[in-house]
C-alpha positions in Angstrom: 28.3 28.4 20.6 25.5 29.7 18.6 27.3 28.6 15.5 27.9 25.2 16.8 24.1 24.8 17.5 23.4 25.9 13.9 25.8 23.4 12.4 24.3 20.6 14.6 20.8 21.5 13.6 21.6 21.4 9.9 23.4 18.1 10.2 20.3 16.7 11.9 18.1 17.9 9.1 20.4 16.5 6.4 20.5 13.1 8.2 16.7 13.2 8.2 16.6 13.9 4.5 18.9 11.1 3.7 16.9 8.6 5.8 13.7 9.7 4.1 15.2 9.0 0.6 15.5 5.3 1.5 11.8 4.8 2.4 9.3 2.7 0.4 6.0 4.2 -1.0 3.8 2.9 1.9 3.0 5.5 4.4 4.4 4.9 8.0 3.4 7.1 10.9 6.8 7.0 12.5 9.3 6.9 9.6 7.8 7.8 6.3 7.1 11.5 6.5 8.6 14.0 4.0 11.0 16.5 5.5 8.9 19.4 6.7 5.7 17.9 5.4 4.1 16.7 8.6 4.7 19.9 10.6 2.3 21.0 13.3 0.7 24.2 12.4 1.5 26.3 15.4 -2.1 27.3 15.7 -5.5 25.8 16.6 -5.3 22.3 18.1 -8.1 20.1 16.5 -8.3 17.2 18.9 -6.4 15.6 21.9 -4.1 18.6 22.0 -2.9 18.3 18.3 -2.6 21.1 15.7 -5.0 21.3 12.9 -2.6 22.4 10.2 -3.4 26.1 10.0 0.1 27.5 10.7 3.7 26.7 10.7 5.8 25.2 13.5 9.2 26.3 12.7 10.9 23.1 13.8 11.1 19.5 12.8 10.6 16.8 15.5 11.6 13.3 14.5 9.9 11.4 17.2 7.1 11.2 19.7 6.4 14.3 22.0 7.4 13.8 25.5 6.3 16.7 27.6 3.0 18.1 28.8 0.7 20.9 27.6 0.8 24.0 29.7 -3.0 24.4 29.9 -5.5 22.7 31.8 -6.1 19.3 30.3 -8.8 16.9 31.4 -6.8 14.2 29.7 -3.0 13.7 29.8 -0.9 14.7 26.8 2.2 12.7 26.5 4.1 15.1 24.4 4.5 18.9 23.9 5.5 20.6 20.8 7.9 23.3 21.4 11.2 23.2 19.5 13.2 21.7 16.8 14.6 18.5 18.2 15.0 14.9 17.5 12.9 13.5 20.4 11.6 15.5 23.2 10.0 19.0 22.6 11.4 21.7 24.7 8.5 24.1 24.8 4.9 24.0 26.1 1.6 25.1 24.8 0.5 28.2 26.6 -3.3 28.0 25.9 -6.0 26.4 27.9 -7.2 23.0 26.8 -10.9 22.4 26.6 -11.2 18.8 27.6 -9.7 15.5 26.6 -6.4 17.2 26.1 -7.7 19.6 23.4 -6.0 23.0 23.2 -8.2 26.0 22.6 -6.0 27.3 20.0 -4.6 30.3 21.8 -1.0 29.3 21.4 1.4 27.8 18.8 3.4 24.8 19.3 6.7 25.8 17.8 7.7 22.3 16.7 6.9 20.0 13.7 6.2 16.4 14.6 7.2 13.6 12.2 4.4 11.1 12.9 3.1 10.0 16.3 1.5 11.7 19.2 0.0 9.8 22.2 -1.5 10.3 25.6 -4.3 9.1 27.7 -8.1 9.7 27.4 -8.6 10.5 31.0 -9.8 7.0 31.7 -6.4 5.4 31.7 -6.5 4.1 28.0 -3.8 5.2 25.7 -4.8 7.1 22.6 -2.6 7.6 19.6 -2.6 10.1 16.7 -0.6 9.0 13.6 -0.1 11.6 10.8 0.8 11.3 7.2 1.4 13.7 4.3 0.5 12.7 0.7 3.2 13.9 -1.8 3.4 13.5 -5.5 6.3 11.1 -5.2 4.1 8.9 -3.0 1.9 8.0 -6.0 4.1 5.0 -6.1 5.5 2.3 -8.4 3.8 -1.0 -9.1 5.3 -4.1 -10.9 2.6 -6.4 -12.2 3.1 -10.0 -13.2 0.3 -11.7 -15.0 0.2 -15.6 -14.8 -2.1 -16.9 -17.6 -3.4 -20.4 -17.9 -2.4 -21.5 -21.4 -4.3 -24.8 -21.4 -6.8 -25.7 -24.1 -9.9 -24.2 -22.6 -8.6 -20.7 -22.2 -9.0 -19.1 -25.6 -12.1 -17.0 -24.7 -10.8 -15.8 -21.4 -7.5 -14.6 -22.9 -9.5 -12.7 -25.5 -11.6 -11.1 -22.8 -8.5 -10.0 -21.0 -7.2 -8.3 -24.1 -10.6 -6.6 -25.0 -11.1 -5.2 -21.5 -7.6 -4.3 -20.5 -8.4 -0.6 -20.6 -10.7 -1.0 -17.6 -7.7 -2.2 -15.7 -5.0 0.2 -16.7 -7.0 3.5 -16.5 -6.7 3.4 -12.7 -3.0 3.6 -12.9 -2.9 6.2 -15.6 -5.3 8.7 -13.8 -3.3 8.3 -10.5 0.1 9.1 -12.0 1.4 5.7 -11.0 4.7 4.4 -12.5 3.8 0.8 -13.7 5.4 -2.0 -15.6 4.2 -5.4 -16.5 5.2 -8.8 -17.8 3.4 -12.0 -18.6 4.1 -15.7 -17.9 2.0 -18.9 -18.2 1.0 -21.7 -15.8 2.9 -24.1 -18.0 5.6 -25.8 -15.9 5.5 -29.5 -17.2 8.6 -30.9 -15.7 8.8 -28.5 -12.7 12.2 -27.2 -14.0 11.1 -25.2 -17.0 8.5 -22.5 -16.4 8.1 -18.9 -15.3 9.8 -17.6 -18.5 8.8 -14.0 -19.4 9.2 -12.2 -22.7 11.6 -9.5 -21.5 11.1 -7.5 -24.7 7.8 -6.6 -23.0 9.7 -4.7 -20.4 10.2 -1.9 -23.0 6.5 -1.7 -24.0 4.3 -2.6 -21.1 5.3 0.5 -19.0 3.9 3.9 -18.2 6.6 5.5 -20.3 5.6 3.7 -23.4 1.9 4.3 -22.7 2.7 8.0 -22.6 4.8 7.9 -25.7 2.4 5.7 -27.8 -0.8 4.6 -26.1 -2.2 2.8 -29.0 0.9 0.6 -29.4 0.9 0.0 -25.6 -2.6 -1.6 -25.9 -1.7 -3.5 -29.1 1.3 -5.0 -27.4 -0.6 -6.1 -24.4 -3.4 -7.5 -26.5 -1.0 -9.7 -28.4 1.1 -10.7 -25.5 -1.8 -11.7 -23.2 -3.1 -14.2 -25.7 -0.5 -16.8 -24.7 -2.1 -19.6 -26.7 -3.8 -22.9 -25.7 -1.2 -25.5 -26.2 0.1 -25.5 -22.6 0.3 -28.4 -20.1 -3.1 -29.4 -18.9 -1.9 -29.8 -15.3 -1.7 -26.1 -14.4 0.9 -24.9 -11.8 0.6 -21.2 -11.6 1.9 -20.8 -8.1 5.0 -22.8 -9.0 5.4 -20.7 -12.3 5.3 -17.4 -10.4 7.8 -18.9 -7.7 10.1 -19.8 -10.6 9.9 -16.3 -12.0 10.7 -14.8 -8.7 13.7 -17.1 -8.1 15.2 -16.4 -11.5 14.2 -12.9 -12.3 13.1 -10.9 -9.2 16.2 -8.7 -9.4 15.7 -8.0 -13.1 11.9 -7.3 -13.0 10.9 -6.1 -9.5 12.1 -2.7 -8.5 13.4 -2.3 -5.0 10.9 0.3 -3.8 8.0 -0.9 -6.0 5.0 -2.7 -4.8 4.3 -5.9 -6.6 1.1 -7.5 -7.8 0.6 -11.0 -9.2 -2.6 -11.7 -11.1 -3.5 -15.3 -11.7 -6.1 -16.1 -14.4 -7.2 -19.8 -14.8 -10.2 -21.9 -15.1 -8.6 -24.9 -13.3 -7.1 -25.6 -10.0 -3.4 -25.0 -9.3 -1.6 -28.2 -8.9 1.8 -27.0 -7.7 3.4 -29.2 -5.1 4.0 -27.0 -2.1 1.4 -25.4 0.2 -0.2 -22.1 -0.7 1.3 -20.7 2.5 4.8 -21.7 1.4 4.6 -20.1 -1.9 3.2 -16.9 -0.4 5.9 -16.8 2.2 8.6 -17.2 -0.4 7.2 -14.4 -2.5 7.0 -12.1 0.4 10.6 -12.9 1.2 11.7 -11.7 -2.2 10.1 -8.3 -1.3 12.2 -8.1 1.8 9.5 -9.6 4.0 7.3 -6.5 3.6 3.8 -8.0 3.4 2.3 -4.6 2.6 4.2 -4.5 -0.7 2.9 -7.7 -2.3 -0.5 -8.6 -3.4 -1.9 -11.6 -5.3 -5.2 -11.5 -7.2 -7.2 -14.4 -8.6 -9.6 -14.5 -11.6 -10.6 -18.2 -11.3 -13.4 -20.6 -10.6 -14.7 -21.2 -7.1 -15.9 -24.8 -7.8 -16.1 -27.3 -5.1 -16.4 -30.2 -7.4 -15.2 -33.5 -5.9 -12.7 -35.6 -7.8 -11.3 -34.5 -11.2 -12.5 -33.7 -14.6 -11.3 -35.1 -18.0 -7.7 -36.3 -18.1 -7.4 -35.9 -14.2 -7.8 -32.1 -14.5 -8.9 -30.7 -11.1 -11.8 -28.1 -11.3 -11.8 -25.0 -9.3 -9.4 -22.4 -8.1 -9.3 -22.7 -4.2 -5.5 -22.4 -4.0 -5.4 -19.2 -6.0 -8.2 -17.9 -3.8 -6.2 -18.7 -0.7 -3.2 -16.9 -2.1 -5.3 -13.8 -2.7 -6.8 -14.0 0.8 -3.4 -14.3 2.4 -2.0 -11.2 0.6 -5.1 -8.9 1.0 -5.8 -9.4 -2.7 -9.1 -9.9 -4.6 -10.7 -13.0 -5.9 -13.2 -12.7 -8.9 -15.1 -15.4 -10.7 -13.7 -16.1 -14.2 -17.3 -16.3 -15.4 -18.2 -12.8 -14.4 -17.8 -9.9 -17.0 -14.1 -9.1 -17.4 -14.6 -5.4 -17.7 -15.9 -5.2 -14.1 -13.4 -7.8 -12.8 -10.4 -6.0 -14.3 -11.7 -2.6 -13.0 -12.1 -3.8 -9.5 -8.6 -5.4 -9.4 -7.0 -2.3 -10.8 -8.8 -0.3 -8.1 -7.7 -2.6 -5.3 -4.0 -2.5 -6.5 -4.1 1.4 -6.6 -5.6 1.5 -3.1 -3.0 -0.8 -1.7 -0.3 1.6 -2.9 -1.7 4.1 -0.4 -1.9 2.1 2.7 -1.2 4.1 5.9 0.7 1.9 8.4 -0.3 2.6 11.9 2.3 2.9 14.7 0.2 0.9 17.2 -2.3 -1.8 17.2 -5.7 0.0 17.5 -9.0 -1.0 18.9 -10.7 -0.9 15.7 -14.0 0.6 16.8 -12.1 3.7 18.0 -10.5 4.6 14.7 -11.3 8.0 13.3 -9.7 9.3 10.0 -9.3 12.9 9.1 -8.2 14.4 5.7 -7.3 18.1 5.9 -9.2 18.3 9.3 -12.4 16.8 7.9 -13.7 13.7 9.5 -14.0 11.0 6.8 -17.1 8.6 6.9 -16.1 5.1 7.7 -17.6 3.8 4.5 -14.8 5.5 2.7 -11.9 3.8 4.3 -11.1 0.3 5.7 -8.8 -1.0 8.5 -6.6 -3.8 7.3 -5.8 -5.9 10.3 -3.2 -8.0 8.5 -1.1 -5.0 7.7 -2.3 -2.8 10.6 -3.1 0.0 8.1 -5.8 2.3 7.1 -6.7 2.1 3.4 -9.0 4.4 1.4 -11.8 2.8 -0.6 -11.8 3.7 -4.3 -12.4 6.5 -5.4 -11.8 8.2 -2.1 -7.9 8.1 -2.0 -6.7 11.5 -0.7 -5.2 13.9 -3.3 -1.6 15.0 -3.4 -1.0 17.5 -0.7 -3.5 16.1 1.7 -2.7 15.8 5.4 -4.0 12.6 6.9 -4.6 12.2 10.7 -5.7 8.9 12.2 -6.9 8.8 15.8 -7.5 5.7 17.8 -7.2 4.1 21.2 -4.3 1.6 21.4 -4.9 -1.9 22.6 
């Protein structure tokens, strides 16, 4: 009988490891925790009856605790840590809770939770604790597509991109992020030809080539980003990106990688469909995971009525809308490119580490802890669109950190 229990236990662990290997690089409270990495400590509980990470549980729970603490809680715990099981813990804490469901640290839990604990705060409102571990493999992959206006007025801007590219890429290099890039233009004159990349760049605009020959990496980007100024004057960057997605998403975008599209233009997008439609189509190519796609815009925010010479529409409102719909950044093309590229690089890196919450929180109740230290609210943001907590650059947690997010659920 004991042998049967042991075999069953190892089968459950193997199943958990297999499921984990299929996850993407966003952090999910209920299904994205490394095997053994989010274990309760078996020691002092830090808040609401949860462990502070000082010990080792000895078991691996895969779900939400469902029992009660054995001490005197002033609030109600909905789960007890106690054993190694896939749902309900079998043991109880033996220490006395000090209030609000907080254990005093006199007992160990005996189980390792995978993501979510919940209970009530004594006043009838449900609170939740989501937990995440930051591991080296979670540094992430990012596939970046540059969409560059190649009309007659863009020579200086293309040169500025080349000259200041190091301010963009340094954020990926220092964070050990696996990146790849390609470049297309806004030129789609007849709506059937466009979105064509130079796939030779796939060999050179990568992290691997940067590590092999950084100088050549920068030289290749500098040459490739200067796409010329002989393109069609009626720019259609959203359409060009959509055509690229339709034709090449399987070749360029990696399955588990995040994707970022950076539009650079001094004129309005004149693609035929609504911005919402283009965004929805792009998200669909990323398996409808909004957290894995961002669009950024380096454009003009002109509100000029009518059109300029040759019917050219001034401004970049549609690109700005695309950025807003995907939690991206908009920067004025007239601002210094060094600062602009740095901020967009920072934002992309931050988006790679978004911690998806298990419930919808009352935003004012959110508290974020890294390795049991309360983090000032100025160092992280709540993203309502993705229901995630994201750290503000340069405060992203280091590899090995344990993240705990406490909040009251709506």
